[in-house]
C-alpha positions as CSV (number, residue, x, y, z in Angstrom):
1,M,6.4,-16.3,-18.0
2,N,6.6,-17.7,-14.5
3,F,4.7,-15.9,-11.7
4,W,3.6,-16.2,-8.1
5,K,0.1,-15.2,-6.9
6,M,0.5,-13.7,-3.4
7,H,-1.4,-11.6,-0.9
8,G,-0.9,-9.6,2.3
9,L,-4.1,-9.7,4.3
10,G,-6.1,-10.3,1.1
11,N,-4.5,-7.4,-0.8
12,D,-3.4,-9.6,-3.6
13,Y,-0.7,-9.4,-6.2
14,V,0.9,-11.2,-9.2
15,V,4.7,-11.1,-8.7
16,I,7.0,-11.5,-11.7
17,D,10.8,-11.5,-11.8
18,N,11.7,-9.1,-14.7
19,R,15.4,-8.7,-13.9
20,N,16.2,-9.8,-17.4
21,G,14.0,-7.0,-18.8
22,V,12.0,-9.3,-21.1
23,L,8.8,-7.4,-20.5
24,N,8.3,-4.4,-22.9
25,E,8.3,-1.1,-21.0
26,G,5.7,0.5,-23.1
27,E,3.3,-2.5,-22.7
28,L,3.4,-2.6,-18.9
29,P,0.3,-0.6,-18.1
30,K,-1.8,-2.7,-20.5
31,L,-0.2,-5.9,-19.3
32,A,-1.0,-5.0,-15.7
33,S,-4.7,-4.4,-16.5
34,K,-4.8,-7.7,-18.4
35,I,-3.1,-9.8,-15.7
36,C,-5.1,-8.2,-12.9
37,N,-8.5,-8.7,-14.5
38,R,-10.4,-11.2,-12.3
39,R,-12.4,-12.7,-15.2
40,F,-10.0,-12.7,-18.1
41,G,-6.6,-12.7,-16.4
42,I,-5.0,-14.1,-13.2
43,G,-6.8,-11.6,-11.0
44,A,-5.2,-9.3,-8.5
45,D,-5.2,-5.8,-7.0
46,G,-1.8,-5.1,-8.6
47,L,1.2,-6.4,-10.5
48,L,4.6,-6.4,-8.8
49,L,7.7,-6.5,-11.0
50,I,11.3,-7.2,-9.8
51,Y,14.2,-5.3,-11.4
52,P,17.9,-5.0,-10.7
53,S,18.9,-2.2,-8.4
54,K,22.2,-0.2,-8.0
55,K,21.2,1.0,-4.6
56,A,19.4,-1.9,-3.0
57,D,19.1,-5.7,-3.3
58,V,16.2,-5.4,-5.8
59,K,13.9,-2.8,-7.3
60,M,10.1,-3.1,-7.0
61,R,7.7,-1.6,-9.5
62,I,4.0,-1.6,-8.8
63,F,1.2,-1.4,-11.3
64,N,-2.4,-1.0,-10.2
65,Q,-5.5,-2.7,-11.8
66,D,-6.1,0.3,-14.0
67,G,-2.5,0.3,-15.3
68,S,-1.3,3.3,-13.3
69,E,2.1,2.9,-11.6
70,A,2.2,3.4,-7.8
71,E,5.1,4.8,-5.8
72,M,4.9,2.4,-2.9
73,C,2.9,-0.5,-1.5
74,G,3.1,-1.7,2.1
75,N,1.5,-5.1,1.6
76,G,3.1,-5.6,-1.8
77,I,6.6,-5.0,-0.5
78,R,6.2,-7.8,2.1
79,C,5.1,-10.2,-0.6
80,L,8.0,-9.2,-2.9
81,A,10.5,-9.7,0.0
82,K,9.0,-13.2,0.6
83,Y,9.4,-14.0,-3.1
84,C,13.0,-12.8,-3.2
85,F,14.0,-14.8,-0.1
86,E,12.3,-18.0,-1.1
87,N,13.6,-17.9,-4.6
88,G,17.2,-17.2,-3.5
89,L,17.4,-13.7,-4.8
90,V,18.3,-12.7,-1.3
91,Q,19.8,-15.2,1.2
92,R,19.6,-13.3,4.5
93,P,16.7,-12.4,6.8
94,S,16.9,-8.7,5.8
95,I,16.4,-7.1,2.5
96,L,16.6,-3.6,0.9
97,V,14.1,-2.8,-1.8
98,E,14.2,0.2,-4.0
99,T,10.9,1.9,-4.8
100,L,9.7,5.1,-6.3
101,A,9.3,6.3,-2.7
102,G,12.9,5.5,-1.8
103,V,14.8,2.4,-0.5
104,K,12.9,0.5,2.2
105,A,14.5,-1.9,4.7
106,L,12.7,-5.1,5.7
107,D,13.4,-7.7,8.5
108,L,11.9,-11.1,7.7
109,K,10.5,-13.6,10.2
110,I,11.4,-17.0,8.9
111,E,10.1,-20.4,9.9
112,N,11.3,-23.7,8.3
113,G,12.9,-21.7,5.4
114,L,9.7,-19.8,4.6
115,V,8.9,-16.1,5.3
116,K,5.9,-15.8,7.6
117,S,5.9,-12.0,8.1
118,A,8.0,-8.9,7.6
119,R,8.7,-5.7,9.5
120,V,9.1,-2.8,7.2
121,N,10.8,0.6,7.9
122,M,8.3,2.8,6.0
123,G,10.3,6.0,6.6
124,S,9.0,9.3,7.7
125,P,5.6,10.6,6.7
126,S,5.3,14.1,5.2
127,F,2.5,16.7,5.5
128,K,4.1,19.1,3.0
129,A,1.5,20.0,0.4
130,E,4.0,19.5,-2.4
131,D,4.9,16.0,-1.1
132,V,1.4,14.7,-1.0
133,P,0.7,16.4,-3.4
134,I,-2.3,18.5,-2.6
135,K,-3.4,21.9,-4.0
136,W,-3.3,23.7,-0.7
137,D,-1.1,26.3,1.0
138,G,0.6,24.4,3.9
139,P,-0.3,21.2,5.7
140,F,-3.8,19.9,5.3
141,I,-4.7,18.6,8.8
142,N,-8.2,18.0,9.9
143,N,-9.5,20.5,7.3
144,P,-12.9,20.5,5.6
145,I,-13.4,19.0,2.1
146,H,-16.6,19.5,0.1
147,V,-17.5,16.2,-1.6
148,G,-20.7,14.4,-2.7
149,G,-23.0,17.2,-1.4
150,E,-21.5,17.2,2.1
151,T,-18.5,18.5,4.0
152,I,-16.2,16.1,5.8
153,K,-12.9,16.7,7.7
154,A,-9.8,15.1,6.3
155,T,-6.0,14.9,6.8
156,A,-3.7,14.6,3.8
157,L,-0.2,13.2,4.0
158,S,2.4,11.2,2.0
159,M,3.8,7.8,2.9
160,G,5.7,7.9,-0.3
161,N,2.3,7.9,-2.0
162,P,-0.7,10.2,-1.4
163,H,-3.3,9.6,1.4
164,C,-6.4,11.3,2.5
165,V,-7.5,10.1,6.0
166,V,-11.1,10.6,7.2
167,F,-12.2,9.7,10.7
168,V,-15.7,8.3,11.1
169,E,-17.9,7.0,13.9
170,D,-19.0,3.8,12.2
171,V,-16.7,2.6,9.4
172,E,-18.8,-0.5,8.6
173,G,-21.8,1.6,7.8
174,Y,-19.9,4.4,6.1
175,P,-20.6,5.0,2.4
176,V,-17.1,4.1,1.3
177,Q,-18.2,3.0,-2.2
178,K,-19.8,6.5,-2.8
179,L,-17.2,8.8,-1.2
180,G,-14.1,6.8,-1.9
181,P,-14.0,7.5,-5.7
182,L,-15.1,11.1,-5.2
183,L,-12.2,11.7,-2.8
184,E,-9.7,9.7,-4.9
185,N,-10.4,12.0,-7.9
186,H,-11.1,15.2,-6.0
187,E,-9.6,18.4,-7.6
188,L,-7.4,19.0,-4.5
189,F,-5.3,15.9,-5.5
190,P,-3.5,16.4,-8.8
191,K,-2.2,12.8,-8.8
192,R,-5.4,11.4,-7.2
193,T,-5.1,9.8,-3.8
194,N,-5.7,6.8,-1.6
195,V,-8.5,7.3,0.9
196,E,-8.7,5.8,4.4
197,F,-11.9,5.7,6.4
198,V,-10.9,5.3,10.1
199,Q,-12.8,4.4,13.2
200,I,-11.0,4.9,16.6
201,I,-11.6,1.8,18.7
202,S,-9.1,2.6,21.5
203,R,-5.7,4.3,22.0
204,D,-4.1,1.3,20.5
205,K,-6.6,0.0,17.9
206,L,-8.1,1.4,14.7
207,K,-10.6,-0.1,12.3
208,V,-10.0,0.9,8.7
209,R,-11.4,0.6,5.3
210,V,-9.3,1.8,2.3
211,W,-10.3,3.0,-1.1
212,E,-7.1,2.6,-3.1
213,R,-6.1,4.8,-6.0
214,G,-6.5,3.0,-9.3
215,V,-8.0,-0.1,-7.6
216,G,-11.1,0.6,-5.5
217,E,-11.8,-0.8,-2.0
218,T,-9.3,-3.5,-1.1
219,M,-9.1,-6.0,1.7
220,A,-6.0,-4.2,3.2
221,C,-3.5,-1.4,2.4
222,G,-0.2,-1.2,4.2
223,T,0.6,2.4,3.4
224,G,-3.0,3.2,4.2
225,A,-2.7,1.6,7.6
226,C,0.4,3.6,8.3
227,A,-1.2,6.9,7.1
228,S,-4.2,6.2,9.4
229,V,-2.0,5.7,12.5
230,V,0.1,8.8,11.6
231,A,-2.9,11.0,11.2
232,A,-4.5,9.7,14.4
233,K,-1.3,10.2,16.3
234,V,-0.9,13.8,15.1
235,L,-4.5,14.5,16.2
236,G,-3.8,13.0,19.6
237,K,-6.2,10.0,19.1
238,V,-3.8,7.1,19.6
239,D,-0.4,6.1,21.2
240,E,2.8,5.1,19.4
241,T,2.0,1.4,18.7
242,V,-1.3,0.6,17.2
243,T,-3.1,-2.5,15.8
244,V,-4.9,-1.7,12.6
245,K,-7.8,-3.9,11.8
246,L,-8.6,-4.1,8.1
247,P,-11.2,-6.3,6.3
248,G,-8.4,-8.8,5.5
249,G,-6.7,-8.9,8.9
250,E,-4.5,-7.0,11.2
251,L,-1.2,-5.0,10.9
252,T,0.9,-3.6,13.6
253,V,2.1,0.0,13.1
254,E,4.5,2.0,15.2
255,Y,5.0,5.7,14.7
256,R,7.7,7.8,16.4
257,S,9.8,9.9,14.0
258,V,9.6,7.1,11.5
259,V,6.9,4.5,10.8
260,F,7.4,0.7,11.1
261,M,4.8,-1.7,9.8
262,E,4.6,-5.5,10.5
263,G,2.4,-8.1,8.9
264,P,2.1,-11.4,7.1
265,A,2.8,-12.3,3.5
266,E,1.4,-15.4,1.8
267,K,2.0,-17.3,-1.4
268,V,-1.3,-18.6,-2.9
269,F,0.1,-20.5,-5.9
270,E,2.6,-20.3,-8.7
271,G,2.1,-20.7,-12.4
272,V,3.0,-19.9,-16.0
273,I,1.2,-17.4,-18.2
274,N,1.6,-16.7,-21.9
275,L,2.1,-13.0,-22.5
């Protein structure tokens, strides 16, 4: 099976074209865990699979390291768009990708026939409890959560997938490895959640660390960057256009009524794996 190893700001993926349906549906969770294993597989944060779509150019399915399927992935969708363009699946500098979170539109920045970056229309965020989902009556905005023997304030929202945003004074020194998994698996979140720890640098810059559901702390998270900006904007902490600094690099996020995210996508290598 041919594959590309790719990353968006160090958030890395194995991308496989499965439009022919050769991969067994029931084996996908186990396959994802095997491929993503950094010692016994290729190694990645997730597995991206390309399928035919009746409503877009292609359909993207995302499997995390633990085999769980995610609704949407901001860094992953940029990588998948680059793969599709450079392999001739799409031959124009715009692409529609079907996801479990709906159809997303991307505009590609192309240099010498290669995709350097992509701007993604991430759609509108939702604070509805049933959309996140969160076991709460109404929006959960800057409310207390009891976790790990302490109480922190958090904001829950959906970017097509669940997010819990926590604002901190010093994100570098914050106990992400301790509180990340506790919040991911908190009883408030029936489908678990991604967790963003966010430091406000200025009205147009955030510094963020992300604990991703089913993966752990990652170098970057596109939907997490978007959720961080949305939560900060709703709380009056930032303006409409914000640079989000993640351990792997920077993304630009704009939030008005909808969210736009722009960032790079890189191919690391390609290969063949026996499955």
